[in-house]
C-alpha positions in Angstrom: -24.0 -8.8 -5.3 -24.5 -11.6 -2.3 -25.8 -15.4 -3.3 -26.2 -18.2 -1.9 -22.7 -19.2 -2.9 -21.1 -16.0 -1.2 -23.0 -16.0 1.6 -22.0 -19.9 2.5 -18.0 -19.1 2.0 -18.0 -16.0 4.7 -20.4 -18.3 6.9 -17.8 -21.0 6.9 -14.7 -18.2 7.3 -16.7 -17.4 10.7 -17.4 -21.1 12.3 -13.7 -21.4 11.8 -12.7 -18.4 12.9 -14.9 -19.2 16.0 -14.0 -22.6 15.9 -10.2 -21.7 16.1 -11.1 -18.6 19.2 -12.4 -21.1 21.2 -9.8 -23.6 20.9 -7.0 -20.9 21.3 -8.9 -20.6 24.9 -8.7 -24.4 25.3 -12.4 -25.0 24.8 -13.4 -28.5 23.4 -16.6 -27.4 21.8 -13.6 -25.8 19.5 -12.9 -28.6 18.3 -16.3 -30.4 18.2 -17.1 -26.8 15.9 -13.7 -27.8 13.3 -14.7 -31.3 13.3 -18.3 -30.7 12.2 -16.9 -28.7 9.9 -14.2 -30.5 8.1 -17.2 -33.6 8.1 -19.2 -30.9 5.9 -16.6 -30.3 3.6 -16.0 -34.1 3.0 -19.5 -34.5 2.2 -19.4 -31.7 -0.2 -16.5 -32.9 -2.0 -17.4 -36.9 -2.1 -21.3 -36.5 -3.0 -20.9 -32.5 -5.2 -23.8 -31.9 -2.1 -23.7 -29.0 0.5 -26.5 -28.6 2.8 -25.8 -24.7 3.7 -26.2 -24.6 -0.5 -28.7 -25.9 -1.1 -30.7 -24.1 2.0 -29.6 -20.6 0.6 -30.4 -21.6 -2.7 -34.0 -21.9 -1.6 -34.2 -18.7 0.5 -31.6 -16.2 -1.5 -31.0 -17.5 -5.3 -28.0 -19.0 -6.7 -24.9 -16.4 -8.2 -25.6 -18.2 -11.6 -28.9 -17.1 -11.3 -28.4 -13.9 -11.0 -25.8 -12.6 -13.5 
C-alpha cells in the first residue's frame, strides 16, 4: 500500500542512487545532490519536520491514516 512515508523513502533511495552514479562518473552535481540530502536529513533529525513527507501527506495521505 502506497503512503507518504513509504514513497518518501523510495524517493530518497532513488535520489541517493542518482547522486552516487553522478559522483562515480566524476560529475560535481552528484556531490551537490548528496549534500542537499544530508542537509535535509539533518533538518528532519533536529526539527522532526520533513518537508517532503509534509507535502506527500497533503497529496496522498499518511500510513497511519490507511491502517
